[in-house]
N, C-alpha and C positions, 0 to 999 in steps of 0.2 A: 243648366238644365232648365230649360224655358216650359213652364207649365202653365197652360191657359186658365183662366177663371172658370171656362166651361168644364175642362178635364178635372178641376179640383172639385166643382160642384157635383160632377157624377160620381166621384169616388167618395165624396163625403156622404152622399146619399147611400151608397152601396155598404159603407162603412158603419153607418147608422144601422141599418137593417142587420149586419151581421152583429153588431153590439146587443141589439134588441133580441135576436135568436140566442145569443151567448148569455144572456142574463135569466133564462129560464132555469130552473131548478133541476130540471132532469139530467142536464149534463152532469153535475156533481154526481149523480146516482150513477150515471154510465161510467163515470171514470172510476167510482168505486168498484163496480161490477168487473170492469176490465182488470183492475187490479186483483181482485179476487180469482178471476181466471187464470192470470199469470201466476199466482201464487199456488196454482193446484188446487183452488177451493172454489170452484166455481158454484154460482147460484143458478146458472143456466147457461147454454151455449150463447156465443156472442157472435152477432152479424155484421159483416162490412163487406161494401162493394167497391171495388177500384178497377183501374185499367178499363175505363170506360169508352167506349166509341163516340167520343163528344161530337163529332162532324155529323152525327146521326140523331143527336138528341135534343136539338133547339125546337121549342114550342113557344110560338106567339113571342118571338124574338127575346126570349129570357136570356139566351148566351151571346146576343148580338153586341159587340162592342161599340161603344160610341166616343170613347176617348181618340184624341189625335195623336199625342205624344207616344212613342213605342214603350217607353218606361212606365207609362200610366196605363197603356193597354194591357201590359203583362199584368199589372196590379188588378185592374178591372177584371181580367179573365179569371184570375184566382179568385175573387170574391164572388164573382157571378156563378162560377162553378160550385163553391161551397153552398151559396144559398140555393141553388137549383137542386143539389144532391139532398139538403135539408127537406126542401119541399117535397121532392118526389121519390127518393130511395134513400133515406136516412140509415136504415137499419139501427145499428148501436153507434153510428157516426157521434163525434163530440166536436161541438162549436165553441172556441173560446173567444173571449173579448181581446185577441191578440192578433197581431199580423207580424209575422216574422220575415225579416229580410236577410238573405244569405250575405255572409262575408264574401266579398269578390277576392277569389283566390285566382291567380293565374298560374296554369299548369301546362308544362310543354308535352305532357302525354308520355306514351311508352315509346315513341318514335317509330310507330309502324300503324299504319290504317289499313282497314280492310280494303279488299280489291274484289268487287262483286259484280255479278250479273243480277239485275232486278226484273221481277214480273210482277205487275199490279193487276188486281182486279177490280179495284175502285181508286180512281185518282184523287179522291178526296180523304182515302183513309192512309195512315202512316203502317198500316200493316200489309207487308210485303213479302213475296217468295224471293230468297237469295240463293245463289250458288258462289260459293266461295273459292276464288283463285288462289290455290297455295302460295304463300312466300316463304315458309320455312320448309326446306327440303335436305337441308345438310346442317352439320354442326356450326359451320361459319355463318349460316342464316340467322342462327340464334342470336348472334350478337346485333341483330337489327333491333333487338327488344333493348331499349335504352332507360336508364333510371330517369324518373321525371324530376324535373326542376321547377319549384313551387315557391310563390312568395304571395304575400297578403297586399292587396292593392288598398291601403288605408284611404286613399283619397277617394276613390270610387264607393268605397264602402260606406264612407261619412257622408258623402253627397246623397247617396239613396236613402240613407238613415234620415237625414235632415229633411229631405223632400217629403218622405212619408210622416214626418213628425207635423212639418207644416200642413199637410193637406189633411190629416184625420187624427193626429196624436192626441187630440182631447175625446176622440169617440173610441178608438183602440189603442191598447198599448203596443207601441212599436217595439221589437226586440230584435237585436242583431243576433243571429242565428249561424253558429259555426258548423263543423262537421259533425253531423251527428249519426244517423244511420249510413253504414259505408256498404255498399252491395258488392261483396266480395265475391265474385264469380269468375275465378280463375280460367276455368274451361270455357265459359260464354265468350272471354276474349281471345284465347288462344286457339280456340276452334276456327276463329274467321280468319286468322292468318294461317293457318296449318292445313285447313280442309276437314271436314267431317269423315270422309271415308279413308282419306289419307292418316289420320290421326287413330282410326281404328285399325288399320292394317299395321300401323308402324307399333301398336302395342305389342305386336308380336315380332315383326320383321326388323324394327328399328328402336327397341327398347331404350337404348343409350340416348337416341336423338330426343325422344319423347321427354325423358327425364331432364335431359340439359335444357329444353324448352320450359319445361314447367317451374324447374329451380329457378330459372333467371327471371320468369314472370314474377314469381313468388318474392324474389328478392327486390324487385321493382315495387311491387306493393307494399312491402315492409319500409322500403325506403321513403314512399311516399307517406306512410303512417308515421314513421320516425319524424318525418318534415313536419306533418300537422302537430305533433306533441311539442317540436321545438319552437314552432309559431304560436303555440297556444292558441290553436282554432278550434279544439274539439268542443262540442255541446253535448250535453245531457240529452239521451233519446228514451227516457223513460218516460213519456208524455205523450202528446197527442201526434204521434209520429209513427209511419208504417215500419214494422220491423221484418227483415228478410221479404218473403213473398206473403207474410200472414198480416195479422190485425195490429192494433195500436200496443204501443210499448209500455203503457202505464204499469208501474210497480212499485212496492215499497223496498224491494231489495237491493235496489240502485239509487242513488250511489252508494259505493261500499263505505266501510268505516275508515277514517281518515280523509274523508272527502273535503277538497278546499274548493270553493265555488269559484274562485279566481283562477284555478287551474284544473280542467277536467282530465281526467287520465282515461286510458281505454277500460281499465277495471271498472270503471263507473259506469259504462256504457253496455248496451246491448250489441253482439258481434252476430254476423249471418255469413253463410256460405251454401253452395249448391254445386252439383255437377249434373246439369240437365241433359247433356249428351250422353251420360253413363246408364241412361235407362235400362239398355240391355246388356250392359257389361257386368261380367261376374262381380261377386263381393271381393274377390281376390285381386281382381284388375283395380275394382275401385279403390281399394285400398292403396294399392301400390302406385297408381298413377294420379289420385287425387287426393285421398283423405289424409295421407301421411304428410302432404304439404298443406292442407287446408288446417290440420291441428295446429300447425305453428302460428298460424294466424288466429284461430279461435281463441288458444289459450291465453291471449293477452286481453280477452275482454270479459267482464264480470259475469254476464249470461249470454247464452247463445241460441240461435236458430238455425235449423239447417232444412234444405231442399226447397225445391220448387217445383217444376212440372214432372221430374222424375219420380217414378213409384220406387218406394224404399222399403216395402215389406220384406225383401229378400236381404236387405242390408242392415237390418236393425241390430244385428250382432256386431258389426264393426262400427255402428253409431255409438255404442257404449263407451268408446274411446273419445269421443268428443267432449273437450272440457266444458263444464258448466252448461250442459243442452238442456233446455227447457222446453222448446217447441220443435216438432217435426211436421215437415208438410206431408199432407196425405192428398196426392194428386188424383185426378180423375181414372188414372191408369193404376192406381194403387188396390191392393187387394185389403179392403177395410178389414174384413173379418180377421185376417192374419195380423194386421196390424194392431187391432185392438187387443188380440190375445197375447201377443207378444211385448207391446208397448203401452197398453191403454191406461195402466196407472203409473207410468214414469214420466211420460211427457204430457204437455198440451198438445193435442191433435189438431194440426192445422188444416180442416177439410177444404178441399176445392172442388165444389160441384162442377160438371161440365158444362161449360159455356155454350158448347154446340147445340144447347136447347133452345137458344134464341135464333139460331140459323134456319131452323125449319120453316118450311113454306107457311105453315099454320101454326101459330102460338098456342101450346097445350099447357094451360097451367094446372091442371089435373095431374098431368105427369110430373110437374115440377113440385107438386105436394106429395105425391107418391115416394119420389126419389128421396126428398128430404125426410120423410117420415121414415123410410126404410132406413137410411143412413143413422138417423139419430136412435132408432131402436137396436141397432148394431151397437152403437158406441155409447149406450146408455151406462151411465156411471163413470164416464171418462171427462176429462176436461176437454172440451170441444169449442173451436171458434169455426164458423162458416164463412169463408172467405170466397165471393164470387168475384173472379177476376179473368184476365185475358180474354175480354169480351170483343172480338173483332167485329161483330155486327148485331144488330138487332132488327135488321132488313128494314131500317128507317121507320121503325114502330116503336118509339121510346116507352110507350105503355107497356110493353113487354118486360122492361126491366123494372118500371115502376111496380107493376104488379108483382114481380119475383121478390122485390125488398120486403113487400107486405107479406107475402106468403112464407118467406124464410123467417121473419120475425115473430110470425105467430106461431110457426114451427118450434122455433127456439123456446118460446113462452111457454108454450103446451110441453115441451120437453121438460122445461124447469118445474113446472107445477105438478107433472108425473113423479118426479125425483123427490118430491117432499114427503 
């Protein structure tokens, strides 16, 4: 890996800025508050923003990459976005004096890739509309799903680590990071190969085919997880890591007793799952075609998070069966009142405000304030995190998101003061 003095100088400057931000005492306070929330003993709602339309966010070249080497550019991109978010839309984010470099894992995948037709509204955006062309239409097609083959590329891992150490290891602690949060979304994968309408129809017309496909994909996921354990490449995720579709994973309940830092187990980690396309599927069908399989995955983890964009207010009875469930997603389409009534004192409510507010022709901060105030009033007394995500656009006006971050944090702080 050839890294120029120019690239090293750029990255050292950025790493120094991250180290300076990370030295602020407020980060230790935010970590403590995230731990309190995740322990169901919140001091106030916590606020976090992600899934940002970065192609619309640059101001005065803050995000413009200057490095030439591709590896350096990826590192630069990560640090610049961290510094940008801290400056403009921090919420309750945490910045650490650490740069985590992922272990290089080679994965053959599940043997089947989506076949889609794509429509774009913005060539600069990676948010697109897709129509899936079905590839699983019979029991023989299920065999297209293969068990993944995985190995650790130790040479590439060490090369990346040593390059980072050489560039800024005296400014930030460089850590090798294994597999922490695993986005287990069995239906997010399967629907891309099966088709949305086709899957929904086959719940009734061909249930045996659906079960065969789900079970085979579950077995493939399990084989991958077993391989991770065999390779000893799991990492703790009770830290500055996103859990599921929610906030940060800081907690004191993980890792569990008997933990050996040399070998992380799944019971030492957060697990997660969701079934986004089951939004309008009955609880009975949700249980039959999704949750009965997801439980087999989730029971391997110490604590779990469930849900994403699907409204879960009518599924709370079946979610009681999810092992070690600590957080549930409250999407923009969920009935918050019903969720609070049935689950408000049992789980952390991971509330997702509707990001469509940023797509209106005219930005309306008063509307944002009112929506947050109404939500927090309804959820008074509950453990709540405010997660603004799935932001497709801010209409190339990044100040909208900057202002929202401030509004959300002020609303959370006011809610905390009101509860004292």
